[in-house]
TORKOL-4160 file (C-alpha; in steps of 0.2 Angstrom, whole numbers, padded with zeros to 4 digits, m for minus):
428
<pt num="1" X="0027" Y="m0046" Z="m0072"/>
<pt num="2" X="0013" Y="m0056" Z="m0063"/>
<pt num="3" X="m0003" Y="m0045" Z="m0062"/>
<pt num="4" X="m0011" Y="m0059" Z="m0052"/>
<pt num="5" X="m0006" Y="m0076" Z="m0044"/>
<pt num="6" X="m0013" Y="m0084" Z="m0060"/>
<pt num="7" X="0001" Y="m0078" Z="m0070"/>
<pt num="8" X="0014" Y="m0081" Z="m0057"/>
<pt num="9" X="0009" Y="m0100" Z="m0055"/>
<pt num="10" X="0008" Y="m0101" Z="m0074"/>
<pt num="11" X="0025" Y="m0094" Z="m0077"/>
<pt num="12" X="0033" Y="m0104" Z="m0063"/>
<pt num="13" X="0024" Y="m0121" Z="m0063"/>
<pt num="14" X="0015" Y="m0121" Z="m0080"/>
<pt num="15" X="m0002" Y="m0123" Z="m0071"/>
<pt num="16" X="m0018" Y="m0113" Z="m0076"/>
<pt num="17" X="m0030" Y="m0110" Z="m0062"/>
<pt num="18" X="m0042" Y="m0096" Z="m0067"/>
<pt num="19" X="m0048" Y="m0094" Z="m0049"/>
<pt num="20" X="m0031" Y="m0087" Z="m0045"/>
<pt num="21" X="m0035" Y="m0072" Z="m0055"/>
<pt num="22" X="m0045" Y="m0066" Z="m0040"/>
<pt num="23" X="m0028" Y="m0064" Z="m0031"/>
<pt num="24" X="m0020" Y="m0048" Z="m0038"/>
<pt num="25" X="m0001" Y="m0048" Z="m0033"/>
<pt num="26" X="m0002" Y="m0030" Z="m0028"/>
<pt num="27" X="m0016" Y="m0033" Z="m0016"/>
<pt num="28" X="m0007" Y="m0049" Z="m0010"/>
<pt num="29" X="0008" Y="m0039" Z="m0005"/>
<pt num="30" X="m0002" Y="m0025" Z="0002"/>
<pt num="31" X="m0010" Y="m0038" Z="0013"/>
<pt num="32" X="0007" Y="m0045" Z="0017"/>
<pt num="33" X="0013" Y="m0028" Z="0022"/>
<pt num="34" X="m0001" Y="m0025" Z="0034"/>
<pt num="35" X="0002" Y="m0043" Z="0042"/>
<pt num="36" X="0020" Y="m0040" Z="0043"/>
<pt num="37" X="0017" Y="m0022" Z="0050"/>
<pt num="38" X="0005" Y="m0029" Z="0063"/>
<pt num="39" X="0017" Y="m0042" Z="0069"/>
<pt num="40" X="0031" Y="m0029" Z="0071"/>
<pt num="41" X="0019" Y="m0016" Z="0080"/>
<pt num="42" X="0013" Y="m0030" Z="0092"/>
<pt num="43" X="0031" Y="m0035" Z="0097"/>
<pt num="44" X="0036" Y="m0016" Z="0099"/>
<pt num="45" X="0021" Y="m0013" Z="0110"/>
<pt num="46" X="0024" Y="m0028" Z="0121"/>
<pt num="47" X="0042" Y="m0022" Z="0123"/>
<pt num="48" X="0037" Y="m0005" Z="0129"/>
<pt num="49" X="0024" Y="m0013" Z="0140"/>
<pt num="50" X="0037" Y="m0024" Z="0148"/>
<pt num="51" X="0048" Y="m0008" Z="0151"/>
<pt num="52" X="0034" Y="0001" Z="0159"/>
<pt num="53" X="0032" Y="0014" Z="0146"/>
<pt num="54" X="0014" Y="0009" Z="0141"/>
<pt num="55" X="0001" Y="0004" Z="0153"/>
<pt num="56" X="m0015" Y="m0006" Z="0152"/>
<pt num="57" X="m0033" Y="0001" Z="0154"/>
<pt num="58" X="m0047" Y="m0006" Z="0163"/>
<pt num="59" X="m0064" Y="m0008" Z="0155"/>
<pt num="60" X="m0081" Y="m0015" Z="0160"/>
<pt num="61" X="m0088" Y="m0027" Z="0148"/>
<pt num="62" X="m0105" Y="m0037" Z="0148"/>
<pt num="63" X="m0103" Y="m0056" Z="0147"/>
<pt num="64" X="m0116" Y="m0070" Z="0147"/>
<pt num="65" X="m0128" Y="m0062" Z="0135"/>
<pt num="66" X="m0133" Y="m0070" Z="0118"/>
<pt num="67" X="m0129" Y="m0063" Z="0101"/>
<pt num="68" X="m0138" Y="m0047" Z="0097"/>
<pt num="69" X="m0148" Y="m0045" Z="0081"/>
<pt num="70" X="m0135" Y="m0031" Z="0076"/>
<pt num="71" X="m0121" Y="m0044" Z="0078"/>
<pt num="72" X="m0130" Y="m0057" Z="0068"/>
<pt num="73" X="m0135" Y="m0045" Z="0054"/>
<pt num="74" X="m0117" Y="m0039" Z="0052"/>
<pt num="75" X="m0110" Y="m0057" Z="0051"/>
<pt num="76" X="m0123" Y="m0061" Z="0039"/>
<pt num="77" X="m0119" Y="m0046" Z="0028"/>
<pt num="78" X="m0100" Y="m0050" Z="0028"/>
<pt num="79" X="m0103" Y="m0068" Z="0024"/>
<pt num="80" X="m0116" Y="m0063" Z="0010"/>
<pt num="81" X="m0104" Y="m0052" Z="0001"/>
<pt num="82" X="m0090" Y="m0064" Z="0002"/>
<pt num="83" X="m0101" Y="m0079" Z="m0004"/>
<pt num="84" X="m0110" Y="m0068" Z="m0017"/>
<pt num="85" X="m0094" Y="m0064" Z="m0026"/>
<pt num="86" X="m0085" Y="m0080" Z="m0023"/>
<pt num="87" X="m0098" Y="m0092" Z="m0029"/>
<pt num="88" X="m0102" Y="m0079" Z="m0043"/>
<pt num="89" X="m0085" Y="m0084" Z="m0051"/>
<pt num="90" X="m0092" Y="m0102" Z="m0054"/>
<pt num="91" X="m0109" Y="m0097" Z="m0060"/>
<pt num="92" X="m0106" Y="m0083" Z="m0072"/>
<pt num="93" X="m0099" Y="m0082" Z="m0089"/>
<pt num="94" X="m0080" Y="m0086" Z="m0089"/>
<pt num="95" X="m0076" Y="m0069" Z="m0095"/>
<pt num="96" X="m0077" Y="m0062" Z="m0077"/>
<pt num="97" X="m0059" Y="m0070" Z="m0075"/>
<pt num="98" X="m0052" Y="m0058" Z="m0088"/>
<pt num="99" X="m0056" Y="m0043" Z="m0077"/>
<pt num="100" X="m0058" Y="m0048" Z="m0059"/>
<pt num="101" X="m0057" Y="m0030" Z="m0053"/>
<pt num="102" X="m0072" Y="m0025" Z="m0064"/>
<pt num="103" X="m0082" Y="m0040" Z="m0058"/>
<pt num="104" X="m0078" Y="m0037" Z="m0039"/>
<pt num="105" X="m0084" Y="m0019" Z="m0041"/>
<pt num="106" X="m0100" Y="m0024" Z="m0051"/>
<pt num="107" X="m0116" Y="m0030" Z="m0045"/>
<pt num="108" X="m0114" Y="m0047" Z="m0052"/>
<pt num="109" X="m0113" Y="m0062" Z="m0041"/>
<pt num="110" X="m0123" Y="m0078" Z="m0035"/>
<pt num="111" X="m0137" Y="m0075" Z="m0023"/>
<pt num="112" X="m0138" Y="m0093" Z="m0017"/>
<pt num="113" X="m0120" Y="m0093" Z="m0013"/>
<pt num="114" X="m0122" Y="m0076" Z="m0004"/>
<pt num="115" X="m0136" Y="m0082" Z="0006"/>
<pt num="116" X="m0128" Y="m0098" Z="0011"/>
<pt num="117" X="m0112" Y="m0091" Z="0017"/>
<pt num="118" X="m0121" Y="m0076" Z="0026"/>
<pt num="119" X="m0132" Y="m0088" Z="0035"/>
<pt num="120" X="m0117" Y="m0099" Z="0040"/>
<pt num="121" X="m0108" Y="m0085" Z="0047"/>
<pt num="122" X="m0123" Y="m0078" Z="0057"/>
<pt num="123" X="m0126" Y="m0096" Z="0063"/>
<pt num="124" X="m0108" Y="m0098" Z="0069"/>
<pt num="125" X="m0109" Y="m0081" Z="0078"/>
<pt num="126" X="m0126" Y="m0086" Z="0087"/>
<pt num="127" X="m0119" Y="m0103" Z="0092"/>
<pt num="128" X="m0103" Y="m0096" Z="0099"/>
<pt num="129" X="m0112" Y="m0084" Z="0110"/>
<pt num="130" X="m0125" Y="m0096" Z="0115"/>
<pt num="131" X="m0111" Y="m0107" Z="0123"/>
<pt num="132" X="m0106" Y="m0092" Z="0134"/>
<pt num="133" X="m0124" Y="m0087" Z="0139"/>
<pt num="134" X="m0126" Y="m0086" Z="0158"/>
<pt num="135" X="m0142" Y="m0087" Z="0168"/>
<pt num="136" X="m0140" Y="m0068" Z="0172"/>
<pt num="137" X="m0128" Y="m0058" Z="0161"/>
<pt num="138" X="m0115" Y="m0048" Z="0172"/>
<pt num="139" X="m0102" Y="m0035" Z="0170"/>
<pt num="140" X="m0084" Y="m0039" Z="0173"/>
<pt num="141" X="m0069" Y="m0028" Z="0173"/>
<pt num="142" X="m0055" Y="m0033" Z="0161"/>
<pt num="143" X="m0037" Y="m0026" Z="0159"/>
<pt num="144" X="m0033" Y="m0022" Z="0141"/>
<pt num="145" X="m0015" Y="m0019" Z="0135"/>
<pt num="146" X="m0011" Y="m0008" Z="0120"/>
<pt num="147" X="m0004" Y="m0023" Z="0111"/>
<pt num="148" X="m0022" Y="m0031" Z="0113"/>
<pt num="149" X="m0028" Y="m0017" Z="0102"/>
<pt num="150" X="m0017" Y="m0020" Z="0087"/>
<pt num="151" X="m0031" Y="m0028" Z="0077"/>
<pt num="152" X="m0042" Y="m0012" Z="0079"/>
<pt num="153" X="m0027" Y="m0001" Z="0075"/>
<pt num="154" X="m0023" Y="m0010" Z="0059"/>
<pt num="155" X="m0041" Y="m0010" Z="0054"/>
<pt num="156" X="m0042" Y="0009" Z="0057"/>
<pt num="157" X="m0026" Y="0011" Z="0047"/>
<pt num="158" X="m0032" Y="0000" Z="0032"/>
<pt num="159" X="m0049" Y="0009" Z="0031"/>
<pt num="160" X="m0043" Y="0027" Z="0033"/>
<pt num="161" X="m0027" Y="0024" Z="0024"/>
<pt num="162" X="m0035" Y="0018" Z="0009"/>
<pt num="163" X="m0048" Y="0032" Z="0009"/>
<pt num="164" X="m0034" Y="0045" Z="0011"/>
<pt num="165" X="m0023" Y="0037" Z="m0002"/>
<pt num="166" X="m0037" Y="0038" Z="m0014"/>
<pt num="167" X="m0042" Y="0056" Z="m0010"/>
<pt num="168" X="m0024" Y="0062" Z="m0012"/>
<pt num="169" X="m0022" Y="0053" Z="m0028"/>
<pt num="170" X="m0038" Y="0061" Z="m0035"/>
<pt num="171" X="m0031" Y="0078" Z="m0029"/>
<pt num="172" X="m0014" Y="0075" Z="m0038"/>
<pt num="173" X="m0023" Y="0071" Z="m0054"/>
<pt num="174" X="m0038" Y="0082" Z="m0053"/>
<pt num="175" X="m0039" Y="0086" Z="m0071"/>
<pt num="176" X="m0040" Y="0068" Z="m0076"/>
<pt num="177" X="m0052" Y="0064" Z="m0062"/>
<pt num="178" X="m0064" Y="0078" Z="m0068"/>
<pt num="179" X="m0064" Y="0071" Z="m0086"/>
<pt num="180" X="m0067" Y="0053" Z="m0081"/>
<pt num="181" X="m0072" Y="0051" Z="m0063"/>
<pt num="182" X="m0078" Y="0033" Z="m0065"/>
<pt num="183" X="m0060" Y="0027" Z="m0070"/>
<pt num="184" X="m0055" Y="0032" Z="m0052"/>
<pt num="185" X="m0067" Y="0019" Z="m0044"/>
<pt num="186" X="m0054" Y="0005" Z="m0043"/>
<pt num="187" X="m0042" Y="m0002" Z="m0031"/>
<pt num="188" X="m0027" Y="0006" Z="m0040"/>
<pt num="189" X="m0021" Y="0024" Z="m0040"/>
<pt num="190" X="m0016" Y="0027" Z="m0022"/>
<pt num="191" X="m0005" Y="0040" Z="m0015"/>
<pt num="192" X="0006" Y="0034" Z="0000"/>
<pt num="193" X="0007" Y="0050" Z="0009"/>
<pt num="194" X="m0012" Y="0053" Z="0008"/>
<pt num="195" X="m0014" Y="0037" Z="0017"/>
<pt num="196" X="m0001" Y="0040" Z="0030"/>
<pt num="197" X="m0008" Y="0057" Z="0034"/>
<pt num="198" X="m0027" Y="0052" Z="0036"/>
<pt num="199" X="m0023" Y="0036" Z="0044"/>
<pt num="200" X="m0011" Y="0045" Z="0056"/>
<pt num="201" X="m0025" Y="0056" Z="0061"/>
<pt num="202" X="m0038" Y="0042" Z="0064"/>
<pt num="203" X="m0025" Y="0032" Z="0074"/>
<pt num="204" X="m0021" Y="0047" Z="0085"/>
<pt num="205" X="m0040" Y="0049" Z="0089"/>
<pt num="206" X="m0041" Y="0031" Z="0094"/>
<pt num="207" X="m0025" Y="0032" Z="0105"/>
<pt num="208" X="m0032" Y="0047" Z="0114"/>
<pt num="209" X="m0048" Y="0038" Z="0117"/>
<pt num="210" X="m0040" Y="0023" Z="0125"/>
<pt num="211" X="m0026" Y="0032" Z="0134"/>
<pt num="212" X="m0012" Y="0025" Z="0124"/>
<pt num="213" X="0004" Y="0035" Z="0126"/>
<pt num="214" X="0004" Y="0043" Z="0108"/>
<pt num="215" X="0023" Y="0046" Z="0107"/>
<pt num="216" X="0027" Y="0029" Z="0112"/>
<pt num="217" X="0014" Y="0022" Z="0100"/>
<pt num="218" X="0023" Y="0033" Z="0086"/>
<pt num="219" X="0039" Y="0025" Z="0091"/>
<pt num="220" X="0032" Y="0008" Z="0089"/>
<pt num="221" X="0024" Y="0013" Z="0072"/>
<pt num="222" X="0041" Y="0019" Z="0065"/>
<pt num="223" X="0049" Y="0002" Z="0060"/>
<pt num="224" X="0031" Y="m0004" Z="0057"/>
<pt num="225" X="0028" Y="0008" Z="0043"/>
<pt num="226" X="0045" Y="0007" Z="0036"/>
<pt num="227" X="0043" Y="m0012" Z="0034"/>
<pt num="228" X="0025" Y="m0011" Z="0028"/>
<pt num="229" X="0030" Y="0002" Z="0014"/>
<pt num="230" X="0045" Y="m0009" Z="0008"/>
<pt num="231" X="0033" Y="m0024" Z="0007"/>
<pt num="232" X="0020" Y="m0014" Z="m0002"/>
<pt num="233" X="0032" Y="m0008" Z="m0015"/>
<pt num="234" X="0036" Y="m0026" Z="m0020"/>
<pt num="235" X="0018" Y="m0027" Z="m0026"/>
<pt num="236" X="0020" Y="m0011" Z="m0036"/>
<pt num="237" X="0036" Y="m0019" Z="m0044"/>
<pt num="238" X="0029" Y="m0036" Z="m0047"/>
<pt num="239" X="0012" Y="m0030" Z="m0054"/>
<pt num="240" X="0019" Y="m0016" Z="m0064"/>
<pt num="241" X="0005" Y="m0004" Z="m0058"/>
<pt num="242" X="0012" Y="0012" Z="m0066"/>
<pt num="243" X="0022" Y="0018" Z="m0051"/>
<pt num="244" X="0038" Y="0017" Z="m0060"/>
<pt num="245" X="0052" Y="0030" Z="m0064"/>
<pt num="246" X="0056" Y="0041" Z="m0079"/>
<pt num="247" X="0062" Y="0034" Z="m0096"/>
<pt num="248" X="0080" Y="0028" Z="m0097"/>
<pt num="249" X="0085" Y="0035" Z="m0114"/>
<pt num="250" X="0100" Y="0024" Z="m0115"/>
<pt num="251" X="0089" Y="0009" Z="m0120"/>
<pt num="252" X="0074" Y="0005" Z="m0130"/>
<pt num="253" X="0063" Y="m0011" Z="m0132"/>
<pt num="254" X="0063" Y="m0020" Z="m0148"/>
<pt num="255" X="0047" Y="m0027" Z="m0157"/>
<pt num="256" X="0048" Y="m0043" Z="m0147"/>
<pt num="257" X="0049" Y="m0034" Z="m0130"/>
<pt num="258" X="0068" Y="m0036" Z="m0127"/>
<pt num="259" X="0077" Y="m0022" Z="m0120"/>
<pt num="260" X="0092" Y="m0016" Z="m0130"/>
<pt num="261" X="0105" Y="m0002" Z="m0130"/>
<pt num="262" X="0100" Y="0013" Z="m0140"/>
<pt num="263" X="0108" Y="0030" Z="m0146"/>
<pt num="264" X="0099" Y="0047" Z="m0146"/>
<pt num="265" X="0093" Y="0044" Z="m0164"/>
<pt num="266" X="0085" Y="0027" Z="m0159"/>
<pt num="267" X="0078" Y="0035" Z="m0143"/>
<pt num="268" X="0070" Y="0049" Z="m0153"/>
<pt num="269" X="0063" Y="0037" Z="m0166"/>
<pt num="270" X="0055" Y="0026" Z="m0152"/>
<pt num="271" X="0047" Y="0042" Z="m0145"/>
<pt num="272" X="0040" Y="0047" Z="m0162"/>
<pt num="273" X="0034" Y="0029" Z="m0165"/>
<pt num="274" X="0024" Y="0029" Z="m0149"/>
<pt num="275" X="0020" Y="0048" Z="m0149"/>
<pt num="276" X="0001" Y="0045" Z="m0146"/>
<pt num="277" X="0005" Y="0036" Z="m0129"/>
<pt num="278" X="0018" Y="0049" Z="m0123"/>
<pt num="279" X="0009" Y="0065" Z="m0129"/>
<pt num="280" X="m0006" Y="0058" Z="m0119"/>
<pt num="281" X="0004" Y="0057" Z="m0104"/>
<pt num="282" X="0016" Y="0072" Z="m0105"/>
<pt num="283" X="0008" Y="0084" Z="m0118"/>
<pt num="284" X="0022" Y="0085" Z="m0130"/>
<pt num="285" X="0037" Y="0074" Z="m0134"/>
<pt num="286" X="0049" Y="0088" Z="m0129"/>
<pt num="287" X="0041" Y="0086" Z="m0111"/>
<pt num="288" X="0044" Y="0068" Z="m0109"/>
<pt num="289" X="0056" Y="0066" Z="m0094"/>
<pt num="290" X="0071" Y="0055" Z="m0096"/>
<pt num="291" X="0089" Y="0051" Z="m0091"/>
<pt num="292" X="0102" Y="0041" Z="m0100"/>
<pt num="293" X="0111" Y="0029" Z="m0089"/>
<pt num="294" X="0120" Y="0013" Z="m0095"/>
<pt num="295" X="0120" Y="m0001" Z="m0083"/>
<pt num="296" X="0137" Y="m0007" Z="m0077"/>
<pt num="297" X="0143" Y="m0024" Z="m0084"/>
<pt num="298" X="0142" Y="m0032" Z="m0067"/>
<pt num="299" X="0124" Y="m0028" Z="m0064"/>
<pt num="300" X="0108" Y="m0034" Z="m0073"/>
<pt num="301" X="0101" Y="m0021" Z="m0086"/>
<pt num="302" X="0084" Y="m0022" Z="m0078"/>
<pt num="303" X="0090" Y="m0013" Z="m0062"/>
<pt num="304" X="0092" Y="0003" Z="m0073"/>
<pt num="305" X="0080" Y="0000" Z="m0088"/>
<pt num="306" X="0065" Y="m0011" Z="m0086"/>
<pt num="307" X="0050" Y="m0012" Z="m0098"/>
<pt num="308" X="0038" Y="m0020" Z="m0086"/>
<pt num="309" X="0032" Y="m0034" Z="m0098"/>
<pt num="310" X="0014" Y="m0040" Z="m0095"/>
<pt num="311" X="0011" Y="m0025" Z="m0083"/>
<pt num="312" X="m0006" Y="m0024" Z="m0074"/>
<pt num="313" X="m0011" Y="m0008" Z="m0084"/>
<pt num="314" X="m0008" Y="m0017" Z="m0101"/>
<pt num="315" X="0002" Y="m0001" Z="m0105"/>
<pt num="316" X="0013" Y="0001" Z="m0120"/>
<pt num="317" X="0016" Y="m0009" Z="m0135"/>
<pt num="318" X="0008" Y="m0026" Z="m0138"/>
<pt num="319" X="0018" Y="m0042" Z="m0137"/>
<pt num="320" X="0016" Y="m0050" Z="m0155"/>
<pt num="321" X="0005" Y="m0066" Z="m0154"/>
<pt num="322" X="m0001" Y="m0063" Z="m0136"/>
<pt num="323" X="m0020" Y="m0066" Z="m0135"/>
<pt num="324" X="m0021" Y="m0066" Z="m0116"/>
<pt num="325" X="m0025" Y="m0052" Z="m0104"/>
<pt num="326" X="m0010" Y="m0040" Z="m0100"/>
<pt num="327" X="0000" Y="m0041" Z="m0116"/>
<pt num="328" X="0009" Y="m0024" Z="m0114"/>
<pt num="329" X="0027" Y="m0019" Z="m0112"/>
<pt num="330" X="0034" Y="m0002" Z="m0112"/>
<pt num="331" X="0042" Y="0003" Z="m0128"/>
<pt num="332" X="0056" Y="0013" Z="m0119"/>
<pt num="333" X="0062" Y="0006" Z="m0103"/>
<pt num="334" X="0060" Y="0015" Z="m0086"/>
<pt num="335" X="0069" Y="0016" Z="m0070"/>
<pt num="336" X="0061" Y="0003" Z="m0058"/>
<pt num="337" X="0059" Y="0014" Z="m0044"/>
<pt num="338" X="0048" Y="0002" Z="m0033"/>
<pt num="339" X="0062" Y="m0010" Z="m0032"/>
<pt num="340" X="0074" Y="0004" Z="m0027"/>
<pt num="341" X="0062" Y="0009" Z="m0013"/>
<pt num="342" X="0060" Y="m0009" Z="m0007"/>
<pt num="343" X="0078" Y="m0011" Z="m0005"/>
<pt num="344" X="0081" Y="0006" Z="0003"/>
<pt num="345" X="0067" Y="0004" Z="0015"/>
<pt num="346" X="0072" Y="m0013" Z="0021"/>
<pt num="347" X="0089" Y="m0006" Z="0025"/>
<pt num="348" X="0081" Y="0009" Z="0034"/>
<pt num="349" X="0069" Y="m0003" Z="0043"/>
<pt num="350" X="0085" Y="m0012" Z="0050"/>
<pt num="351" X="0092" Y="0004" Z="0055"/>
<pt num="352" X="0076" Y="0009" Z="0065"/>
<pt num="353" X="0076" Y="m0008" Z="0073"/>
<pt num="354" X="0094" Y="m0005" Z="0078"/>
<pt num="355" X="0091" Y="0012" Z="0085"/>
<pt num="356" X="0075" Y="0009" Z="0094"/>
<pt num="357" X="0083" Y="0005" Z="0111"/>
<pt num="358" X="0096" Y="0018" Z="0111"/>
<pt num="359" X="0085" Y="0034" Z="0110"/>
<pt num="360" X="0081" Y="0040" Z="0128"/>
<pt num="361" X="0066" Y="0051" Z="0125"/>
<pt num="362" X="0049" Y="0046" Z="0118"/>
<pt num="363" X="0045" Y="0051" Z="0100"/>
<pt num="364" X="0063" Y="0052" Z="0095"/>
<pt num="365" X="0062" Y="0036" Z="0084"/>
<pt num="366" X="0047" Y="0042" Z="0075"/>
<pt num="367" X="0056" Y="0059" Z="0071"/>
<pt num="368" X="0070" Y="0049" Z="0064"/>
<pt num="369" X="0058" Y="0039" Z="0053"/>
<pt num="370" X="0050" Y="0055" Z="0047"/>
<pt num="371" X="0067" Y="0061" Z="0042"/>
<pt num="372" X="0072" Y="0045" Z="0034"/>
<pt num="373" X="0056" Y="0043" Z="0025"/>
<pt num="374" X="0056" Y="0061" Z="0018"/>
<pt num="375" X="0074" Y="0060" Z="0012"/>
<pt num="376" X="0071" Y="0043" Z="0003"/>
<pt num="377" X="0055" Y="0048" Z="m0005"/>
<pt num="378" X="0062" Y="0065" Z="m0010"/>
<pt num="379" X="0077" Y="0057" Z="m0019"/>
<pt num="380" X="0067" Y="0044" Z="m0028"/>
<pt num="381" X="0055" Y="0058" Z="m0034"/>
<pt num="382" X="0069" Y="0065" Z="m0045"/>
<pt num="383" X="0067" Y="0050" Z="m0056"/>
<pt num="384" X="0049" Y="0046" Z="m0054"/>
<pt num="385" X="0034" Y="0051" Z="m0066"/>
<pt num="386" X="0022" Y="0062" Z="m0056"/>
<pt num="387" X="0011" Y="0077" Z="m0058"/>
<pt num="388" X="0021" Y="0093" Z="m0056"/>
<pt num="389" X="0014" Y="0109" Z="m0048"/>
<pt num="390" X="0019" Y="0127" Z="m0053"/>
<pt num="391" X="0024" Y="0137" Z="m0038"/>
<pt num="392" X="0033" Y="0153" Z="m0041"/>
<pt num="393" X="0043" Y="0145" Z="m0056"/>
<pt num="394" X="0047" Y="0129" Z="m0046"/>
<pt num="395" X="0039" Y="0113" Z="m0051"/>
<pt num="396" X="0038" Y="0100" Z="m0037"/>
<pt num="397" X="0027" Y="0085" Z="m0036"/>
<pt num="398" X="0015" Y="0082" Z="m0022"/>
<pt num="399" X="0026" Y="0069" Z="m0015"/>
<pt num="400" X="0041" Y="0081" Z="m0015"/>
<pt num="401" X="0032" Y="0094" Z="m0006"/>
<pt num="402" X="0025" Y="0082" Z="0007"/>
<pt num="403" X="0042" Y="0073" Z="0009"/>
<pt num="404" X="0051" Y="0090" Z="0012"/>
<pt num="405" X="0038" Y="0094" Z="0025"/>
<pt num="406" X="0041" Y="0077" Z="0034"/>
<pt num="407" X="0060" Y="0080" Z="0035"/>
<pt num="408" X="0057" Y="0098" Z="0042"/>
<pt num="409" X="0044" Y="0091" Z="0054"/>
<pt num="410" X="0055" Y="0077" Z="0059"/>
<pt num="411" X="0070" Y="0088" Z="0063"/>
<pt num="412" X="0058" Y="0100" Z="0073"/>
<pt num="413" X="0050" Y="0086" Z="0083"/>
<pt num="414" X="0067" Y="0078" Z="0087"/>
<pt num="415" X="0073" Y="0094" Z="0096"/>
<pt num="416" X="0056" Y="0098" Z="0104"/>
<pt num="417" X="0053" Y="0081" Z="0111"/>
<pt num="418" X="0072" Y="0079" Z="0116"/>
<pt num="419" X="0070" Y="0095" Z="0126"/>
<pt num="420" X="0054" Y="0090" Z="0133"/>
<pt num="421" X="0061" Y="0073" Z="0138"/>
<pt num="422" X="0076" Y="0082" Z="0147"/>
<pt num="423" X="0064" Y="0093" Z="0157"/>
<pt num="424" X="0054" Y="0078" Z="0163"/>
<pt num="425" X="0070" Y="0069" Z="0167"/>
<pt num="426" X="0076" Y="0084" Z="0177"/>
<pt num="427" X="0059" Y="0086" Z="0186"/>
<pt num="428" X="0059" Y="0068" Z="0191"/>
């Protein structure tokens, strides 16, 4: 596992650059997911604009005025925050490298660095606007296409998606949150569907405000979100953030962290030897979820049983002789569900790309996305560790409930929008 780029480069090239601890691999792949998603979204919107399915809007903008105090203050604050934290890494005790997330969320930093970078960004903004100053500011009408707004849409999706993912994660783990609220003030612990729902509402309001055809925007978002989800799951797998599957009782980890075959007696012994860890998670050893699946000889064992060595949570047993950060490995391997989802969603992304030009009515591709995503997530939940609810004797997880709702919604929207499209075609 590579919790951050420091461990990746150390493992691959033998170099040790502490500053790379800043770049957590999970965050890196989340950023990559948004970049890749923005690229796909932009291309899809341009394709729909060329086909006449989406139209530009005209807006009046003021040009020729100098930078306002508000603009300068915003640029200064952004630069200050960046410089305050970045230069703090070089001026504070080296221990900050051991827990970069704690440092980033703390009040520690370097005031001189913050003031310098903040002042530089404010000056750059002032100088940029000064070059455009006219003797008399004037208003001009500009034409803005939907693909020109991709940057705004992505920013909205990031902000509201993160907030929604965090809120839904708290709701899913309410008992743990009430016992230790401070532990949830971190960048980890996110629920995908929470982000999807809240970000979707925010993007819908933005689309209506700027007269963007929402069903066509949803169709453009379908392959975008499938690709972004696949890339984001790479971060979960590489970092080992706890979003893995249930135990594979056909295997156990030895004292050195190597995965080996086991029998029911050895599995029970491993559970008992690590009872403190598993009872904390599941209440009793009898409630620990597991399945016994032996990997076929022609496939690598880790595809079925992975113990996430050096995971970002430092969870599990401790590697003997390891004195660095992130020395844990799972005493009983689990199913690497993030890897399964990455592969599955990349294939589904290819399917959506292949279908996007064949569906004759708006919203159809998004309906298929809802069905695909719901089925994929519902299936993977059968081997994932999640909080369960008790509903009339049934014990679904939050993700299972939402994924079932997505499938039902996708089917309903498909038939509704198909009928609506047929009516419009007949009227035309």
